[in-house]
N, C-alpha and C positions, 0 to 999 in steps of 0.2 A: 442378582446378587445384592445383598444389602450392604450398607456403608460400613466399611471397616472402622476400627477403633482409632487408627491413625492413617492420615492421608498427607502425602507431600504435595504442596500446592503447585510447584512448578510442573508436575506430572499432569495436572488438570488442564493447564493451558491448552486451548484449541479443541478440547473435547466437546462433541455435540450434546446439546440440551435437548431432551425429548419430554413432551407432556405425557399424561397417562394413556392418550390415545395413539402414541407413537409418532406424532408429527413433531418435527424439529422446530424448536423455538429460537435457537441461536447457538452460539459457541462461547464456552468459558473464556474469559480474559483475565480475571483476577479474583481475588478473595477479600472480603471487607473485614477488618478487625477493628474492635472498639478498645480504646485504652481505658484503663482503670486508674482510680485514684490510689489504690493499695499497690502493693508490690506483686500482686498476682499477674500472670501473664495476659496478654490482650485477648479479649473474648471474640471469636469468630462469628459475626452476625449474618454473613450471607456471601454469594458470590455475584460477581459482575458478569453478565452475559452480553454478547453483541448480537443484535438481531439484524435482519435485512435492513438496508437503507441506513447502516451505520449507527443505529440507535443502541446505546448501552443502557441496560436496566438493571435493577437490583432483584436478586433472587433471595429471599429470607431463606437462612439455613434450615428452618423447619418445614420448608416446602420440598426439600430434598429427601427422596425415598431411598435412592440408590446411586452409587458411584462405582464404577469399574473401569478397566482400562479402555473402554471404548466410548462410554457415554455417561452422561449424568441424567437421571430421570426425577421429574417432579410429580408431586401428588396433585389431587384434583384441586379446583379453585381458580379464581381468576388472578391474572398477573397485573401488577401495577406497571403500566408502560411508560410513566413519566421518566425522562432522561435522568440517569445516575448522576449524582453530584456527591462528592466526598465532603463529609463534615469535618469540622476542626479537630474533633477527638477520635478520628478515625485514621487507620492505615489501610492503604492498598498493598497487600503483601508482597506481590512481585514488583510493583512500581517502586516502593519505598524501601524494601529490605534487600532484594537482591542486588548482589555486587557491593554492599555496604561493608566497609572496612570497620572491623571490630576487634575487641580484645577479649581473649579467653581467659578465664580463671581456672586454677588459682595462680598460674605462673605468669600471667601477664603477656601471654604470647599474642602477636597480632595474627589477624585471619581476614577472610572474605567469606560472606554468606553465599552459598551456593543453593540451597533450598530451605524451605520452612515448613514444618510439619504442624498439622492441626489434629487435635485429639478431642475425643469426647469422654464425659464422665458419667457416672451412673444416671444422672438426672437429665442427660441428652444435651447438656451444654458444651460447646466447642471452644477450645482454646488454643493458641499458639503456645505449644509446649516445648517442642525441640527444633534444634537448627542443624543443618549440615554446613560445617564451616571448614574451608580449606586454609591450613596454616601457611604463613608466608615465611619463606627461608632466607630471604635476603640475597640469594644466589641466582643471577641472571639466568632465565630459561629453565629454571628447576622449580616444578610444582611441589608445594608442600602436602603433608598427609591430610586426607579428609576425615573429619570427625563428627560424630553425632553428640550434640551437647544439649543439656537442658536450657531452657530460656534464661533462668536466673544465673547461669554460668557465663553468660556472653554480655559484655557491656559495650555501649556505644549504638544500641539498637534504635533508640529513640532520640529525635533531634535531628538538626541539620548536619549531614556528614561534612568533614572537611574535604574528603576526596572520595571518588568512587569509581570503579571501573565499570566496564559494560559487557565482558565476555558472557556472563550467565544469563543476563537479560536478553542478549542477543541470540543465545541458544533457544531460549523460550520462544522468541519472535521469528526464528529462522524459517519456519515452515509456512508462514503466512504469505499470502499473496501480497503483491506490492500495494493494492488499494487497502486491505486490512491492516497491513504495517503501517501505512501512512494515517490510517485511522487511530491505530495505537498510539503513534507518536504524538498526535494532537492532544492526548490526554496527559502527557507528560509536562512537567514544568519545563520552561524555556531552555535552562541550562541544561537540564537532563535530556531533553529532546535533541539539543544541538550535540551533545556527547555521544549519543547513541548514533545519531546520524553519521558523524564523522567517522565512527567505527565500522560503518558499512563499506564494502568495497565499491570502487567507482560504478560498476555496472548495476549493482543492487540499488545504490543510492540514486542513481539516475532514473531507475524505473519508479521508485518511491516518490521522488520529487514531482513527477508528472502527475501523481495522484493527490498532491497536497494544494491546499489553498495558496494563491499567489503570495500573500504576505508571509506565509510559513516558508514557502519556497526562497524568497528573498532573504529572509533572516537566517536560514540555514546556510545558503550559498555564501552570504556575506562573512558567517561564523567560520567557514572552511579555510578561509584565506584565498588569494587570488590564484596561485598555482594549482592547488587542489581543485578549486571551483573550475578552473579551465579543464582540468582532466574530467571531471563529471560532465561538464557541458559537451565535451566530445563524445560521451558515451549515451547521450540523450538523442532522440530522433531529432532532426533538425527543426521540425516545426514546434515541438516542446521547447527546445533549446532557444528558439527565436521568441516564443511567448514569454519565457522566464526573462531573457535579456531585455524585452520591451518593456518590463516593469522597473529597470534600472536607468539612471541617469545616462544620456549619451556618451559622456566621457568615460564612464565606468564600462559600458558596453564595449567600447573601442579597446580598453585595456584587456578585457577577457578575450576578446576575439582575437587580439594579436598574440595572446599567450596560447591560443588554441593551434593545433596543426593546421596549416593552410586548407588542406583538403577537407577537414571537417568544419572549418570556419566559413568557407566560401559559399556553400549553400544556405548557412545561417544568415550571412550578411544580405544575400539576395532576398530571402523571406522578409528581413526586417524592412525592405524597401516598399512592400506593398501596403496599400491602405487598409486599416482594420476593418473588419467585417466584410472582407471580400474573399473570393476563391483564393487569391494570392496569399492572403494571409493566414488562412487556416490549412491549406493544403500540406501534404506530405511531398517532399522532393525526391523521395526515394521508393516509388511503386515498383512493382516487378515489370521489367521491360525486357523484351526480346525482338530480335529481327525476323522479317516475314519468313526467312529461310530456315529458322529454328524449327525443330520438330515438335509434335505433341508431347513425346516423351520427355524432351528437354524442358517443356513448359511445366509439365506435371513434377518434374524433379525439383524445379525452382520452388514451386509453391508449397511443396512438402518441408521446406526448411523451417525447422522449430521455431526460430527467432521471428518469423514473420507474424505480425498481428493477423487475426482472422479476417478483418475487412480488406487488408491489403493483399492477402493470399488468395482472395477470392475471384481474382481475374489476373490476366497477363495483357498489358498494354503492348501493342505491336507498332514499332517505328524504325525508320532507316537509321542506320549508323550516323554519328556516334550513340551509344547507349546511355550514357550519363546525361542527366537532365542539364541544360536543354538538349533533346535529342535532335536526330534528323527529322525528316517529315513523318509526322503522326499519321498511321494508318488505320487504327481501329483498336477493338479490344476482343479478347476471346475469354468468355467466363469459365469457371472451372468445370461447370456442368458440361458444357460443350466439349472440354477437353475430354472428360470421361467417356464420352459417346463416340470420339474419333479413333481411328487406328494410329498406333504409336508413332508410325513413320510418317503420318501425314504432316505437311509444313503448315504453319500457322498462317502464312499468307492466303492459303486456301480456305480457311474457316474463320476468317476475322470478320467482326461485326462492325461496320461503320455507319449503322443506321441512325445512331443518336448523336446530334451534334455536341462536340466538347465544350467545356466552359472556357470563358476567358479569365485572366487573372483579375479582372475588374468587376466580375459577375458578383452581385451582392448575395448576402447569405440567404434571404428570404427567397430569392430566385433559385438558388442552389437547393434549398429545401424542397421547393415545390416540384422542380424537375426530377429530384431522386425519388420523392414520393409518387410521382406520376408514373414512372418506368419501373419501380421496385428495384432501385439499384443500391447497392452497398458502397459504391465508389464511382466517381466519374472523373474523366481526364480533363486536365487544364492545359490549354495551349496558348502560345503567344501569337502575335501578328503574323509571324512567318510559318504559322501551323507546326511549330516545334513543341513536342511534349515538354512541359515544364514541372509537372506534379500530377497529383491527383487528390481529390477531396474525397474523404471516406465518411461513412455514416457516423463513426464515433467523433470525427472532426467536427461535424455539424452538431451533434448533441452537446458537445463540450462548449460550443460557442452560442448554442441556443438557450441553454439553461441560464438561470441568474448567475451573476458573477460570483457569488458567494456559495454556490450550491455544494462545494467540497468542504465547506466550513462546517465544523462541529455545531456551532452556535447558531446555523441557519435553520430556519423551520424547513420540515420535510413536507413537501407537496403531497396533499392528500392524506396526511398521517392521521390517525385515530386520535381523539382528545385523550389527554392523559387520565388515567385511573385515578380514584381516590386513594387516600392513604391506606396502607395494609393495615392488618390487625394488629401488627406491632408497633404502630403508630409511627412508622417512618413515611414521612411526607414527600420526600424528594426521590422516591422511586427506587 
């Protein structure tokens, strides 16, 4: 299918981008439009695509041969892999225009931008020609009529908006994985980023915060206000919440911990006591734990729970009651592959593996990495001096703390990244 004469840009967000050989390059995240000195609508010069390793690049509009409901396809030629940066005379259509409060002519009616259409002329030039605008009725809870308007019939599209909502941008971002949404938030101006973050529900925001650089986590949490911040911290995994609180001054830590529910705050308090760079500081305090009289069928049912991260669900730790950390005596571990090979009625105490010594809370990170690599493990138990299970270190915990501190930051260099390509034929030197 060739490109249609008119394309609504919000519908492009998230579409896969393929080269002529059928290999996926990345996914569409926005469109770039250049402002003109005349009254003509902005010219669309290309799309922004997100590649693996969170790099966003510029795709010139004349490199695109087809757009349909499933994919965007490029023509032949090399891509400029330099990280995209918006120029002063450019708009990012979804970032800058979606949810913008505008005035519709001729009756000066207020409205909110829901989508923006780009359209090509006979020479192949693309422009922002029409907008989908929802009128504002002024009545609480009542939605206004959605209208299709030419660009020149809508005022307030250019410049800094006085106020802006988040509903339509959130709808575009809704299907993203937490890591991809965190990456998209980093592209927004600070104020806009905080607005969008605050509009997410507590559970979704907790997942996204765990994927952001520490300085962004702190800024967003601070902007939420203490009551809402405490609610979000309760939804985070205790180890992630402890890492975030560790970036705050001790008095602020205590205020937020006191606002949290005691059963949510207690494991976080415990994690904050451990020395940085040790098993205690990086472990999760909520691994899958069962008693030795539990059956294989019960264990399989537990690790099937969809909210469990893969590394946590890869094994069941066996310990005497109580089951909350710190548990009773630690007995060993049963990996999911062993569970699949055993009869469902078999008790865990009969198949437990205790051949690998557990970690201590004081075990340093290099030693953890060495031992996990030696035994090809995705998680290891952590026990205290009384041999009670206090948590587990997973491979993602090790990776998070082994990479450079700024590895989540968009401005950080990507290890092993290819050198930036030279400027495109269109003369855009920033990719």
